Structures are given as structure tokens and as C-alpha cells.
C-alpha positions as CSV (number, residue, x, y, z in Angstrom):
1,M,-1.8,14.5,6.1
2,F,-0.1,12.9,9.1
3,N,-0.5,15.0,12.2
4,T,2.6,14.4,14.3
5,A,1.5,16.4,17.3
6,K,-1.8,14.6,17.5
7,A,-0.1,11.2,17.1
8,V,2.4,12.0,19.9
9,A,-0.5,13.1,22.2
10,E,-2.3,9.8,21.5
11,V,0.8,7.7,22.2
12,E,1.4,9.7,25.4
13,E,-2.2,9.0,26.5
14,R,-1.8,5.3,25.7
15,N,1.4,5.3,27.7
16,R,-0.4,6.9,30.6
17,L,-3.0,4.1,30.6
18,R,-0.3,1.5,30.2
19,K,1.6,2.9,33.1
20,E,-1.5,2.7,35.3
21,A,-1.9,-0.9,34.2
22,R,1.8,-1.6,34.9
23,L,2.4,-2.5,31.3
24,P,5.6,-1.6,29.4
25,L,5.5,1.8,27.8
26,L,5.6,2.3,24.1
27,S,8.4,3.9,22.3
28,I,7.0,7.2,20.9
29,E,9.4,7.1,17.9
30,R,8.5,3.5,17.0
31,E,4.8,4.2,17.3
32,L,5.1,7.3,15.2
33,Q,6.9,5.4,12.5
34,R,4.3,2.6,12.7
35,Q,1.5,5.1,12.3
36,K,3.2,6.9,9.4
37,I,3.6,3.6,7.6
38,A,0.0,2.7,8.2
39,E,-1.2,6.1,7.0
40,D,1.0,5.8,3.8
41,E,-0.5,2.3,3.2
42,K,-4.0,3.8,3.4
43,R,-3.0,6.5,0.9
44,F,-1.6,3.9,-1.5
45,E,-4.7,1.8,-1.3
46,R,-6.8,4.9,-2.2
47,F,-4.3,5.5,-5.1
48,M,-4.9,1.9,-6.2
49,Q,-8.6,2.8,-6.7
50,S,-7.7,5.5,-9.2
51,T,-8.4,5.3,-13.0
52,L,-4.7,5.1,-13.4
53,R,-4.9,1.5,-12.2
54,E,-7.2,0.6,-15.1
55,A,-4.7,2.1,-17.6
56,V,-1.9,0.1,-16.0
57,E,-3.9,-3.1,-16.1
58,D,-4.9,-2.5,-19.8
59,D,-1.3,-1.8,-20.7
60,I,0.0,-5.0,-19.0
61,L,-2.9,-7.0,-20.4
62,E,-2.1,-5.9,-23.9
63,K,1.6,-6.8,-23.6
64,L,0.8,-10.2,-22.1
65,R,-1.8,-11.0,-24.9
66,K,0.8,-10.1,-27.6
67,R,3.4,-12.3,-25.9
68,R,1.0,-15.2,-25.7
69,Y,-0.4,-14.6,-29.2
70,D,-3.9,-14.7,-27.7
71,Q,-6.0,-11.6,-27.8
72,Q,-8.7,-13.2,-25.7
73,W,-6.4,-14.2,-22.7
74,K,-7.6,-13.0,-19.3
75,P,-5.8,-13.4,-16.0
76,T,-8.0,-15.8,-14.1
77,G,-7.4,-18.2,-11.2
78,F,-4.9,-17.8,-8.4
79,L,-1.8,-19.7,-9.7
80,S,-2.3,-21.4,-13.1
81,G,-4.5,-18.8,-14.5
82,G,-2.0,-16.0,-14.0
83,G,-4.3,-13.8,-11.9
84,F,-2.1,-13.6,-8.9
85,A,1.0,-12.8,-10.9
86,F,-1.0,-10.2,-12.9
87,D,-2.1,-8.5,-9.7
88,I,1.4,-8.4,-8.3
89,R,2.7,-6.9,-11.5
90,V,0.0,-4.2,-11.4
91,R,0.7,-3.4,-7.7
92,R,4.4,-3.2,-8.3
93,I,4.0,-0.7,-11.1
94,M,1.4,1.3,-9.2
95,K,3.8,1.4,-6.2
96,R,6.5,2.8,-8.4
97,L,4.1,5.5,-9.8
98,Y,3.0,6.3,-6.3
99,R,6.5,6.7,-5.0
100,R,7.3,8.9,-8.0
101,Q,4.5,11.2,-6.9
102,R,5.4,11.0,-3.2
103,P,9.2,10.4,-3.0
104,H,9.1,10.2,0.8
105,A,6.5,7.4,0.7
106,V,7.3,4.0,2.1
């Protein structure tokens, strides 16, 4: 869980050091937003490691194989093999499922 008080204290400490070095100060609001986004991205990447991803991949793979009339087809390669498009599709669905679980997520 994101600890706002701790994050504010860290930004204030960084600002103190920046002031001593005569560097421009950071916006606390902007830094908090950046840290919250980074924390949410870490949570999403952990979510991507769940067994749910395997189920999503299997479901998409089954649909693509039916559409291609090829039960042996596998997403390989970056462009022509369909691997990149397959990965994007999986991530898009997983992001949707993640947001459904966490409506406030980025």
C-alpha cells in the first residue's frame, strides 16, 4: 500500500538536499503522483505473474487457433510470427481485469 506520509517525507528530504545544492525544488504533488503511478505499475507486473495470465493466454490462443483453422499455431517471432501482437492482447486484457479489481488503478 502506498504510504503518503512516508513519500512526502522523502520528497521533502530530497528537496532539502536540492536546496543545499542550489537545484530547483521538486513539486511534492507531482512527485507523489509519479510515485503512485510507479507503485501501481509494480503491482500490475506482479498481477501479470498470476495464474490468471495463463488462463487468459490459453483463451486467446484457443480463439486464434480456431480463427486460423490451425490447432498447432503458436505465437512466435516479434512481428510476422504474431508474438508481439499476442503479448499486447494479453496485457490489454490483464490490464482490464486489474482495473476491475482496483478501480482507482492507473
